[in-house]
C-alpha positions in Angstrom: 28.8 -38.4 -13.9 25.7 -37.0 -12.2 23.9 -33.7 -12.7 25.6 -32.0 -9.8 29.1 -32.9 -11.2 28.1 -31.5 -14.6 27.0 -28.2 -13.0 30.2 -28.0 -10.9 32.5 -28.5 -13.9 30.4 -26.0 -15.9 30.8 -23.5 -13.0 34.6 -24.1 -13.0 34.8 -23.5 -16.7 32.8 -20.3 -16.2 35.2 -19.1 -13.5 38.2 -19.9 -15.7 36.4 -18.0 -18.5 36.1 -15.0 -16.3 39.9 -15.1 -15.8 40.5 -15.4 -19.5 38.2 -12.4 -20.3 40.0 -10.4 -17.5 43.4 -11.2 -19.1 42.0 -10.0 -22.5 40.8 -6.7 -21.0 44.3 -6.2 -19.5 45.8 -7.1 -22.9 43.6 -4.5 -24.6 44.6 -1.8 -22.2 48.3 -2.7 -22.3 48.2 -2.4 -26.1 47.2 1.2 -25.8 48.9 2.3 -22.5 51.8 0.0 -21.6 54.6 -0.3 -24.0 56.6 -3.2 -22.5 53.7 -5.6 -22.9 52.3 -4.3 -26.1 53.7 -7.0 -28.4 52.8 -9.9 -26.1 49.3 -8.6 -25.6 48.8 -8.3 -29.3 49.9 -11.9 -29.7 47.5 -13.0 -27.0 44.6 -11.2 -28.5 45.4 -12.5 -32.0 45.7 -16.1 -30.9 42.4 -15.9 -28.9 40.6 -14.4 -32.0 42.0 -17.1 -34.3 41.0 -19.8 -31.8 37.5 -18.5 -31.8 37.4 -18.5 -35.5 38.9 -22.0 -35.8 36.3 -23.5 -33.4 33.4 -21.4 -34.5 33.1 -19.9 -31.1 35.0 -19.9 -27.8 35.9 -23.5 -26.9 35.2 -22.7 -23.2 31.7 -21.4 -24.0 31.0 -24.5 -26.2 32.1 -26.9 -23.5 30.2 -25.0 -20.7 27.0 -25.2 -22.7 27.4 -28.9 -23.4 27.8 -29.5 -19.6 24.9 -27.3 -18.7 22.7 -29.1 -21.2 23.8 -32.5 -19.8 22.9 -31.3 -16.3 19.4 -30.5 -17.6 19.6 -26.7 -17.5 17.8 -24.7 -20.2 20.1 -22.1 -21.6 20.1 -19.4 -24.3 23.1 -19.8 -26.6 24.8 -16.4 -26.3 28.4 -15.5 -26.2 29.9 -15.5 -22.7 30.6 -11.7 -22.6 27.0 -11.0 -23.8 25.6 -13.2 -21.1 27.7 -11.5 -18.4 26.6 -8.1 -19.5 23.0 -9.2 -19.5 23.2 -10.9 -16.1 25.4 -8.3 -14.3 24.4 -5.0 -15.9 21.1 -5.8 -17.6 22.5 -4.7 -21.0 21.7 -6.6 -24.1 24.7 -6.8 -26.4 24.3 -8.8 -29.6 26.7 -11.5 -30.6 27.1 -9.6 -33.9 28.4 -6.5 -32.0 30.8 -8.6 -30.0 32.1 -10.2 -33.1 32.7 -6.7 -34.6 34.6 -5.7 -31.5 36.7 -8.8 -31.5 37.5 -8.3 -35.2 38.5 -4.7 -34.5 40.9 -5.7 -31.7 42.3 -8.5 -33.9 43.2 -6.0 -36.6 44.7 -3.6 -34.1 46.7 -6.4 -32.6 47.8 -7.6 -36.0 48.9 -4.0 -36.8 50.9 -3.9 -33.5 52.6 -7.2 -34.3 53.6 -6.1 -37.8 55.0 -2.8 -36.5 57.0 -4.6 -33.9 58.5 -7.0 -36.5 59.4 -4.3 -38.9 
């Protein structure tokens, strides 16, 4: 592959990542406000959290960074959401803060799943 193809694939991964983050936002909102999807949203959030912990980070972010490095881009290794907030809103959010938020939503989701199964 050439440099242009690496960048195009990285861009496609980034677009797919935006869709995943959007689905997670919808899942978070539905846990609090929409009863019919509460259980499924909790499962989705729990699985994405566990996937992040298993891989040591989001697999999409890891692959995107590999492709961007192969294309010769210089990148700062930050979580995807932190990078979006920095680029779109000029807000610096630390990876540590994002991890705390994800952990909070994981425990809320786990609580919802346990309540549903009881």
